[in-house]
C-alpha positions as a Markdown table, in Angstrom:
| # | Residue | x | y | z |
|---|---|---|---|---|
| 1 | Lys | 0.0 | -0.1 | 0.1 |
| 2 | Ala | 1.5 | 3.4 | -0.9 |
| 3 | Pro | 2.2 | 6.0 | 1.8 |
| 4 | Arg | -0.2 | 8.8 | 2.3 |
| 5 | Phe | 1.3 | 12.4 | 2.6 |
| 6 | Trp | -0.1 | 12.5 | 6.1 |
| 7 | Ser | 1.6 | 9.8 | 7.3 |
| 8 | Ile | 4.8 | 10.5 | 5.6 |
| 9 | Gly | 5.6 | 13.0 | 8.1 |
| 10 | Ala | 5.8 | 17.2 | 8.5 |
| 11 | Pro | 9.3 | 17.2 | 7.9 |
| 12 | Ser | 9.3 | 15.5 | 4.9 |
| 13 | Tyr | 6.4 | 17.3 | 3.2 |
| 14 | Val | 7.8 | 20.7 | 4.7 |
| 15 | Ala | 11.1 | 19.9 | 2.6 |
| 16 | Gln | 9.3 | 18.7 | -0.4 |
| 17 | Gln | 6.8 | 21.9 | -0.2 |
| 18 | Phe | 10.1 | 24.1 | 0.1 |
| 19 | Leu | 11.7 | 22.2 | -3.0 |
| 20 | Gly | 8.6 | 22.8 | -5.0 |
| 21 | Gln | 8.5 | 26.6 | -4.3 |
| 22 | Ser | 12.0 | 27.0 | -5.0 |
| 23 | Arg | 11.6 | 25.4 | -8.1 |
| 24 | Val | 8.7 | 27.7 | -9.1 |
| 25 | Arg | 11.1 | 30.5 | -8.2 |
| 26 | Tyr | 13.8 | 29.5 | -10.3 |
| 27 | Leu | 11.8 | 28.7 | -13.5 |
| 28 | Met | 10.4 | 32.3 | -13.3 |
| 29 | Arg | 13.6 | 33.7 | -12.2 |
| 30 | Thr | 12.3 | 35.3 | -9.4 |
| 31 | Leu | 14.4 | 38.1 | -7.8 |
| 32 | Lys | 15.2 | 39.1 | -4.6 |
| 33 | Asn | 13.1 | 42.3 | -3.8 |
| 34 | Gln | 14.9 | 45.6 | -4.8 |
| 35 | Thr | 17.8 | 43.8 | -6.2 |
| 36 | Thr | 18.8 | 42.2 | -9.4 |
| 37 | Glu | 19.8 | 39.1 | -7.8 |
| 38 | Arg | 17.9 | 35.9 | -8.2 |
| 39 | Met | 16.3 | 33.9 | -5.2 |
| 40 | Val | 17.4 | 30.8 | -6.6 |
| 41 | Ser | 20.8 | 30.8 | -7.9 |
| 42 | Asp | 21.6 | 28.1 | -11.2 |
| 43 | Glu | 24.5 | 26.5 | -8.5 |
| 44 | Trp | 22.0 | 25.9 | -5.8 |
| 45 | Ala | 19.2 | 24.6 | -8.6 |
| 46 | Glu | 22.1 | 22.5 | -9.8 |
| 47 | Glu | 22.9 | 21.0 | -6.3 |
| 48 | Lys | 19.2 | 20.4 | -5.2 |
| 49 | Lys | 18.1 | 19.0 | -8.8 |
| 50 | Ile | 15.6 | 21.4 | -9.1 |
| 51 | Asn | 16.4 | 22.5 | -12.5 |
| 52 | Arg | 16.3 | 19.1 | -14.1 |
| 53 | Glu | 14.1 | 18.4 | -17.5 |
| 54 | Glu | 14.0 | 22.5 | -17.5 |
| 55 | Glu | 13.9 | 21.9 | -21.0 |
| 56 | Val | 10.8 | 20.0 | -21.0 |
| 57 | Tyr | 8.8 | 21.3 | -18.1 |
| 58 | Gly | 9.9 | 24.9 | -18.4 |
| 59 | Leu | 8.3 | 27.9 | -19.3 |
| 60 | Gly | 8.3 | 27.4 | -23.1 |
| 61 | Thr | 10.0 | 29.3 | -26.3 |
| 62 | Glu | 7.0 | 31.5 | -27.7 |
| 63 | Arg | 8.7 | 34.6 | -25.7 |
| 64 | Ser | 11.0 | 35.4 | -23.3 |
| 65 | Leu | 10.3 | 35.9 | -19.5 |
| 66 | Glu | 11.5 | 39.7 | -20.1 |
| 67 | Ala | 9.0 | 39.8 | -22.8 |
| 68 | Tyr | 6.0 | 38.7 | -20.5 |
| 69 | His | 6.8 | 40.8 | -17.8 |
| 70 | Lys | 6.9 | 43.6 | -20.1 |
| 71 | Tyr | 3.4 | 42.5 | -21.4 |
| 72 | Ala | 2.1 | 41.9 | -17.9 |
| 73 | Gly | 3.3 | 45.2 | -16.6 |
| 74 | Ile | 5.3 | 43.3 | -13.9 |
| 75 | Asp | 8.1 | 44.9 | -12.4 |
| 76 | Pro | 10.2 | 41.9 | -11.1 |
| 77 | Val | 13.0 | 44.2 | -9.3 |
| 78 | Asn | 10.4 | 46.1 | -7.1 |
| 79 | Trp | 8.1 | 43.3 | -7.0 |
| 80 | Thr | 5.2 | 45.7 | -8.4 |
| 81 | Ile | 2.7 | 45.8 | -11.3 |
| 82 | Thr | 3.2 | 48.5 | -13.6 |
| 83 | Ser | 0.0 | 48.3 | -15.6 |
| 84 | Asp | -3.6 | 48.0 | -14.9 |
| 85 | Arg | -3.7 | 45.4 | -17.9 |
| 86 | Asn | -5.6 | 42.6 | -16.0 |
| 87 | Cys | -8.0 | 45.2 | -14.3 |
| 88 | Gln | -9.6 | 46.3 | -17.2 |
| 89 | Asp | -13.6 | 46.1 | -17.6 |
| 90 | Asp | -12.9 | 44.5 | -21.2 |
| 91 | Met | -12.2 | 41.1 | -22.3 |
| 92 | Met | -10.8 | 40.0 | -25.7 |
| 93 | Leu | -12.4 | 37.1 | -27.1 |
| 94 | Asp | -12.4 | 35.5 | -30.6 |
| 95 | Gly | -10.3 | 38.4 | -31.6 |
| 96 | Lys | -12.8 | 41.1 | -30.4 |
| 97 | Tyr | -13.5 | 43.1 | -27.5 |
| 98 | His | -16.5 | 42.6 | -25.0 |
| 99 | Lys | -17.6 | 44.4 | -22.1 |
| 100 | Tyr | -17.7 | 42.4 | -18.9 |
| 101 | Glu | -21.5 | 42.0 | -19.0 |
| 102 | Asp | -21.7 | 40.6 | -22.3 |
| 103 | Gln | -19.1 | 37.7 | -21.4 |
| 104 | Gln | -21.6 | 36.4 | -19.1 |
| 105 | Lys | -23.7 | 35.8 | -22.2 |
| 106 | Ile | -20.7 | 34.2 | -24.2 |
């Protein structure tokens, strides 16, 4: 019978959670607040093996992370949102803008 997460014990769960969060921070190239230093270095990621299969499970190749930050209005150095792009009342569906009220009908 396979062990359940609640029977494994808290230290193991907490350690796995920390590694999972670190992997996301590594893939997203998260910076320490107000710096250009990454939260998770390449060396640490290599040591903990959290960068394995990055080319398979990474962020893709369609656009760079920097291009996404610019598009979304994210300032990764100061941890701020520089745009209200996600707070608009309009939404684009099928190449056309729809008001919020109209989206409920779609």
